[in-house]
C-alpha positions as CSV (number, residue, x, y, z in Angstrom):
1,M,105.4,129.0,73.1
2,S,107.5,129.3,76.3
3,R,109.5,126.4,77.7
4,D,107.6,126.5,81.0
5,Y,104.2,126.4,79.2
6,T,105.4,123.4,77.1
7,T,106.5,121.5,80.3
8,K,103.2,122.1,82.0
9,L,101.4,120.9,78.9
10,K,103.5,117.7,78.8
11,I,102.8,117.1,82.5
12,L,99.0,117.5,82.0
13,S,99.2,115.2,78.9
14,V,101.0,112.6,80.9
15,F,98.4,112.6,83.6
16,A,95.6,112.5,81.1
17,V,97.1,109.6,79.1
18,V,98.0,107.6,82.2
19,S,94.6,108.2,83.8
20,G,92.9,107.0,80.6
21,V,95.0,103.9,80.3
22,I,94.4,103.0,84.0
23,Y,90.7,103.5,83.6
24,I,90.5,101.2,80.6
25,V,92.6,98.6,82.3
26,F,90.5,98.7,85.5
27,K,87.2,98.9,83.8
28,Y,87.5,96.3,81.1
29,M,90.6,94.1,81.7
30,L,90.7,93.8,85.5
31,P,87.5,91.6,85.8
32,V,89.0,89.1,83.4
33,V,92.4,88.8,85.1
34,A,91.3,89.4,88.7
35,P,91.7,85.7,89.8
36,F,95.3,85.7,88.5
37,I,96.1,89.0,90.2
38,I,94.7,87.7,93.5
39,A,96.7,84.5,92.9
40,L,99.9,86.6,92.4
41,I,99.2,88.6,95.6
42,I,98.6,85.4,97.6
43,S,101.7,83.8,96.1
44,V,103.8,86.7,97.3
45,L,102.2,86.6,100.8
46,V,102.9,82.8,101.3
47,D,106.3,82.9,99.7
48,R,108.2,82.8,103.0
49,P,106.3,79.9,104.6
50,V,106.4,78.0,101.3
51,T,110.2,78.6,101.0
52,F,110.6,77.4,104.6
53,L,108.7,74.2,103.9
54,E,110.9,73.7,100.8
55,N,114.2,74.3,102.5
56,K,113.6,72.7,105.9
57,C,111.0,70.0,105.2
58,H,112.1,69.3,101.6
59,I,108.5,69.7,100.3
60,K,108.0,70.8,96.7
61,R,106.9,74.4,96.3
62,S,103.7,73.5,94.5
63,I,102.7,71.0,97.2
64,G,103.6,73.4,100.0
65,T,101.6,76.2,98.3
66,L,98.6,73.9,97.8
67,V,98.7,72.8,101.5
68,I,98.9,76.3,102.8
69,V,96.2,77.8,100.5
70,I,93.7,74.9,101.2
71,A,94.4,75.0,105.0
72,A,93.8,78.8,105.0
73,M,90.6,78.4,103.0
74,A,89.4,75.6,105.2
75,L,90.0,77.7,108.4
76,L,88.2,80.6,106.8
77,C,85.2,78.4,105.8
78,L,85.1,76.9,109.3
79,F,85.1,80.4,110.8
80,V,82.4,81.7,108.4
81,C,80.2,78.6,108.9
82,Y,80.4,78.7,112.6
83,G,79.9,82.4,112.9
84,G,77.3,82.4,110.1
85,K,75.3,79.8,112.1
86,I,75.2,82.1,115.1
87,L,74.4,85.1,113.0
88,V,71.6,83.4,111.1
89,K,70.0,82.3,114.5
90,Q,70.2,85.9,115.8
91,V,68.7,87.3,112.6
92,Y,65.9,84.7,112.8
93,D,65.2,85.5,116.4
94,F,65.2,89.2,115.7
95,I,62.7,88.8,112.8
96,N,60.4,86.7,115.0
97,K,60.5,89.2,117.8
98,I,60.5,92.4,115.7
99,E,56.7,92.9,116.5
100,E,57.7,93.5,120.1
101,Y,59.7,96.6,119.3
102,K,57.0,99.2,119.2
103,L,58.3,102.7,119.3
104,P,56.5,105.7,120.9
105,F,55.9,107.3,117.5
106,N,53.5,104.5,116.6
107,L,55.9,102.6,114.3
108,N,54.4,99.1,114.5
109,I,55.8,96.5,112.2
110,Q,53.2,93.7,111.6
111,M,54.2,90.1,111.3
112,Y,52.3,89.6,108.0
113,T,54.8,91.9,106.4
114,I,57.6,89.6,107.4
115,K,55.6,86.6,106.0
116,V,55.1,88.4,102.7
117,I,58.8,89.2,102.5
118,N,59.7,85.6,103.3
119,E,57.3,84.3,100.6
120,K,58.8,86.7,98.1
121,I,62.3,85.5,98.9
122,V,61.3,81.9,98.6
123,S,59.5,82.4,95.3
124,G,62.4,84.5,94.0
125,V,64.8,81.7,94.9
126,L,62.6,79.1,93.1
127,D,62.0,81.3,90.1
128,N,65.7,82.1,89.7
129,S,67.1,78.7,90.6
130,P,68.9,78.3,87.1
131,G,70.6,81.7,87.7
132,Y,71.7,80.6,91.2
133,I,73.1,77.3,89.8
134,S,74.9,79.2,87.0
135,G,76.3,81.7,89.6
136,F,77.5,78.8,91.9
137,T,79.2,77.2,88.9
138,M,81.0,80.4,88.1
139,V,82.1,80.9,91.7
140,F,83.3,77.3,91.9
141,T,85.2,77.7,88.6
142,G,86.8,81.0,89.8
143,V,88.0,79.4,93.0
144,A,89.4,76.4,91.2
145,V,91.3,78.7,88.7
146,F,92.5,80.8,91.6
147,I,93.9,77.8,93.5
148,M,95.6,76.4,90.4
149,A,97.0,79.8,89.4
150,T,98.4,80.3,92.9
151,V,100.1,77.0,92.8
152,F,101.6,77.6,89.4
153,I,102.7,81.2,90.1
154,S,104.2,80.2,93.5
155,G,106.1,77.4,91.8
156,D,107.5,79.8,89.2
157,M,108.2,82.6,91.6
158,S,112.0,82.6,91.1
159,S,111.7,82.7,87.3
160,I,109.0,85.4,87.5
161,R,111.3,87.6,89.6
162,S,114.2,87.0,87.2
163,S,112.0,87.9,84.2
164,V,110.8,91.1,85.8
165,K,114.4,92.1,86.6
166,K,115.5,91.5,83.0
167,N,112.5,93.4,81.6
168,I,113.1,96.8,80.1
169,F,110.6,98.2,82.7
170,G,111.9,96.0,85.5
171,K,113.0,98.8,87.8
172,E,109.7,100.7,87.3
173,I,107.6,97.5,87.9
174,I,109.5,96.7,91.1
175,Y,109.2,100.2,92.3
176,L,105.4,100.3,91.7
177,G,105.0,96.9,93.4
178,R,106.8,98.1,96.5
179,R,104.8,101.3,96.6
180,L,101.5,99.4,96.3
181,K,102.6,96.9,98.9
182,T,103.6,99.7,101.4
183,V,100.7,102.0,100.9
184,L,97.8,99.6,100.4
185,G,99.2,96.9,102.8
186,N,99.5,99.5,105.5
187,Y,96.0,100.8,104.9
188,L,94.4,97.4,104.8
189,K,96.3,96.2,107.9
190,T,95.2,99.3,109.8
191,E,91.5,99.0,108.8
192,L,91.4,95.3,109.6
193,I,93.0,95.7,113.0
194,I,90.7,98.6,113.9
195,M,87.6,96.7,112.5
196,A,88.5,93.6,114.6
197,I,89.0,95.7,117.7
198,T,85.8,97.6,117.2
199,C,83.9,94.3,116.6
200,V,85.3,92.9,119.9
201,I,84.5,96.1,121.9
202,C,81.0,96.1,120.5
203,C,80.3,92.4,121.0
204,V,81.7,92.5,124.6
205,G,79.9,95.7,125.5
206,L,76.5,94.5,124.1
207,F,77.0,91.1,125.7
208,I,77.6,92.8,129.1
209,M,74.4,94.8,128.4
210,K,72.7,91.4,127.9
211,N,71.7,92.3,124.3
212,P,70.5,89.0,122.6
213,Y,72.0,90.1,119.3
214,A,75.5,91.1,120.6
215,L,77.5,89.1,118.0
216,L,75.3,90.2,115.1
217,L,75.3,93.9,116.0
218,G,79.0,93.8,117.0
219,I,80.1,92.5,113.6
220,V,77.7,94.8,111.7
221,I,79.0,97.9,113.6
222,G,82.6,96.9,113.1
223,F,82.1,96.4,109.4
224,V,80.2,99.8,109.1
225,D,83.0,101.5,111.0
226,A,85.5,100.3,108.4
227,L,83.5,101.8,105.5
228,P,84.4,105.3,104.2
229,I,82.1,108.2,105.2
230,L,80.2,106.0,107.6
231,G,81.3,105.0,111.1
232,T,80.1,103.6,114.4
233,G,78.1,106.8,114.8
234,T,75.9,105.8,111.9
235,I,74.4,103.1,114.1
236,F,75.0,104.2,117.6
237,L,73.7,107.8,117.5
238,P,70.3,107.0,116.0
239,W,70.1,104.1,118.5
240,V,70.8,106.5,121.4
241,L,68.1,108.9,120.1
242,V,65.5,106.1,119.9
243,L,66.3,105.0,123.4
244,V,66.0,108.5,124.7
245,F,62.6,108.9,123.0
246,M,61.6,105.6,124.7
247,H,62.8,107.0,128.1
248,R,65.4,104.3,128.5
249,L,68.0,106.7,129.7
250,K,70.2,104.0,131.3
251,Q,70.5,102.0,128.1
252,A,71.0,105.2,126.1
253,S,73.9,106.2,128.4
254,M,75.5,102.8,128.1
255,I,75.2,102.8,124.3
256,M,76.7,106.3,124.2
257,I,79.6,105.2,126.3
258,L,80.2,102.3,124.0
259,Y,80.1,104.6,121.0
260,L,82.7,107.0,122.6
261,I,85.0,104.0,123.4
262,C,84.8,102.9,119.7
263,Y,85.3,106.4,118.4
264,Y,88.3,107.3,120.5
265,T,89.8,103.9,120.0
266,R,89.8,104.6,116.2
267,Q,91.1,108.2,116.8
268,F,94.0,106.8,118.9
269,L,94.9,103.7,116.8
270,E,94.6,105.1,113.3
271,P,97.5,107.6,113.3
272,K,99.6,105.1,115.4
273,L,99.1,102.2,112.9
274,M,98.9,104.3,109.7
275,G,101.8,106.6,110.4
276,D,102.9,108.6,107.3
277,K,103.2,105.6,105.0
278,F,99.8,106.0,103.3
279,G,100.8,109.2,101.5
280,M,97.1,110.4,101.1
281,S,95.1,112.8,103.1
282,P,91.7,111.6,104.4
283,T,90.0,114.1,102.0
284,V,91.8,112.7,99.0
285,M,91.1,109.2,100.2
286,L,87.4,110.0,100.5
287,I,87.2,111.5,97.0
288,T,89.1,108.5,95.5
289,I,86.8,106.0,97.1
290,Y,83.7,107.9,96.0
291,A,85.1,108.2,92.4
292,G,85.9,104.5,92.5
293,L,82.3,103.6,93.5
294,K,81.0,105.7,90.6
295,L,83.4,104.4,88.0
296,F,83.9,100.8,89.1
297,G,80.9,99.9,91.3
298,V,81.2,98.3,94.7
299,M,84.8,97.1,94.0
300,G,85.7,100.8,93.5
301,V,86.2,101.0,97.3
302,F,89.4,99.0,96.7
303,T,90.2,99.7,93.1
304,G,89.8,103.5,93.4
305,P,92.8,104.0,95.8
306,V,94.9,101.5,93.8
307,A,94.1,103.4,90.5
308,L,95.0,106.7,92.1
309,I,98.3,105.3,93.4
310,L,99.2,103.9,90.0
311,I,98.3,107.1,88.2
312,R,100.4,109.1,90.6
313,E,103.4,106.9,90.6
314,I,103.5,106.1,86.9
315,S,103.0,109.8,86.0
316,D,105.8,110.7,88.4
317,I,108.1,108.2,86.8
318,V,107.3,109.4,83.2
319,I,107.5,113.1,84.2
320,K,110.9,112.7,85.8
321,K,112.2,111.1,82.6
322,L,110.8,113.9,80.5
323,V,112.5,116.5,82.8
324,I,115.8,114.6,82.5
325,E,115.4,114.5,78.7
326,E,114.7,118.2,78.5
327,K,117.9,118.9,80.5
């Protein structure tokens, strides 16, 4: 057996073993430790403001962390409640007026259908009330564990860093952490910025067009634009076609202009914000997300890319060590 063939076999074996281990960890262990991983990420993110409060205001790290986390969650809840109130109103208005939207190809949605759906929803809620109570309890427990874990981890951040540095795999752990922070942080930041800009463009554009569901549609379109494979065209293009069939050419033109603005905004901003830090081609990213969805469910949209990065980086570290040993 030639040396070159042996090296290739070792490389393939490394990829296979690392991929198997990552799959097992993500599939079976990640759901159990997810609150603590999120707590660790949040602790790292709030480390600077917590350190500032500790040094300048002489506030204990645990108290500073608790104040920042609770304040952030309160602001988020306030935003969600206020925005949710408007969204619910717009959805309710849309359902009540949906009978008015009669398309030329005789698609007429009757109100009794809506009533039946509402009755099913209400009966479903009543029938499954114990399940909802159990689910609420689990969510409340998860949030409480997350807050406590964040406070404890933030308080022990210096000792955690010291332990990692002293660990036999300390250099590798630090390297992987930095790579994940750079790659995923840049990707998430880019998508959130573009999604927010798309939402604003759509909401403002639809508001100018006097659409009564401007906020609802703007948020939905912005969210869809951030999803892989889909994009603003998933909603805008069928909408334009329907308006053309209805002979509302002015509205169709305005929606098309809004779509082009959103499309070219993404095309311009994505390379500017992403740069070359992501280290993955769009095709590989798409395959990774699709594989993540198949293997890990909805959360695979996020865990798929993370798994690929870990497989790539860990395999690279192991393969480099094998090459050095062979030499």
